[in-house]
C-alpha positions in Angstrom: -16.5 -82.7 16.1 -19.7 -84.4 17.9 -22.6 -82.7 18.3 -22.9 -83.9 21.7 -20.9 -83.6 24.9 -20.9 -86.7 27.8 -20.0 -85.3 31.0 -17.3 -87.6 32.1 -15.1 -86.4 34.9 -12.5 -89.0 33.5 -12.1 -87.5 30.3 -11.0 -84.3 31.6 -7.9 -83.3 33.6 -9.6 -80.8 36.6 -8.8 -77.3 37.2 -7.8 -76.4 40.8 -9.0 -73.5 43.0 -10.2 -71.7 46.2 -12.3 -68.5 47.0 -10.5 -65.8 46.9 -9.0 -64.7 50.5 -11.2 -61.9 51.1 -14.0 -63.8 50.2 -13.1 -66.8 52.5 -15.4 -67.1 55.7 -14.3 -70.3 57.2 -12.6 -73.8 56.1 -9.9 -74.1 53.7 -12.2 -75.0 50.8 -10.7 -76.5 47.5 -12.4 -76.4 44.1 -12.2 -79.2 41.4 -13.9 -77.9 38.2 -14.2 -80.1 34.9 -14.9 -77.8 32.1 -16.8 -79.9 29.4 -18.0 -77.4 27.2 -18.0 -73.6 25.8 -20.2 -72.0 23.4 -20.3 -69.0 21.9 -21.6 -66.0 23.5 -20.5 -67.0 27.1 -22.1 -70.4 27.9 -20.8 -73.2 29.8 -21.1 -76.5 31.2 -18.9 -78.9 33.5 -18.7 -80.2 36.8 -17.6 -78.8 40.2 -16.5 -80.0 43.4 -15.9 -78.3 46.8 -14.5 -79.4 50.3 -15.9 -78.3 53.3 -15.6 -74.5 54.2 -17.3 -71.3 53.7 -17.2 -68.2 51.6 -19.1 -65.1 50.2 -20.2 -65.6 46.6 -21.4 -62.6 44.2 -23.1 -63.5 40.8 -22.4 -61.8 37.4 -23.7 -64.3 35.8 -26.9 -67.1 35.4 -25.7 -70.3 36.5 -28.3 -73.5 36.7 -27.3 -76.6 38.6 -28.1 -80.0 40.2 -26.3 -81.2 43.0 -24.6 -84.8 42.6 -23.5 -85.5 46.1 -22.5 -84.1 49.0 -24.6 -81.1 51.3 -24.0 -77.5 50.7 -26.1 -74.7 52.2 -26.3 -71.3 49.9 -27.8 -68.1 51.7 -29.1 -64.9 50.3 -28.5 -61.7 51.3 -32.2 -61.8 52.3 -31.4 -64.6 54.8 -33.2 -67.4 52.7 -31.1 -70.6 53.1 -31.0 -73.3 50.4 -30.2 -76.9 51.7 -28.6 -78.6 48.8 -28.2 -82.0 48.7 -27.9 -85.1 45.7 -30.9 -84.5 43.5 -31.7 -80.8 44.6 -31.6 -78.1 41.2 -31.0 -74.6 41.5 -30.7 -71.1 39.5 -28.8 -68.3 40.5 -29.3 -65.3 38.3 -26.8 -61.8 38.2 -26.9 -59.8 41.3 -27.4 -63.0 43.6 -25.3 -61.9 46.9 -24.7 -64.3 49.8 -22.6 -67.0 51.2 -22.1 -70.7 49.9 -21.1 -73.0 52.9 -20.4 -77.1 52.0 -20.8 -79.1 54.9 -20.2 -82.2 52.9 -18.2 -82.6 49.8 -20.4 -81.1 47.4 -20.2 -82.2 43.9 -22.3 -80.4 40.8 -22.8 -80.4 37.4 -23.9 -76.8 35.8 -24.1 -74.7 33.1 -23.4 -70.9 33.3 -24.2 -68.3 31.2 -22.5 -64.6 31.1 
């Protein structure tokens, strides 16, 4: 096994998903997730994409992500809104609660630690 992973969506079949019905606020967003790597101890990396819509989020995990394309607004329960476009980066820590609204289909790469 190689000691590197190149993040290339052409090499991986995406998993399809959507927000849970009880978290959906508006729209009919569809998720595509390209899981690229997984390490012992609950560490995951890949690429995620969502079509427009809005849903409630509750983070039990730590996540770093980098927006590759699109436009989304992540808003915490405290009302702090992060307007995210290509090039923006954010870390969401366990306990973060709020909403994720995709305005324009958004793609991000991510690293998650459980």
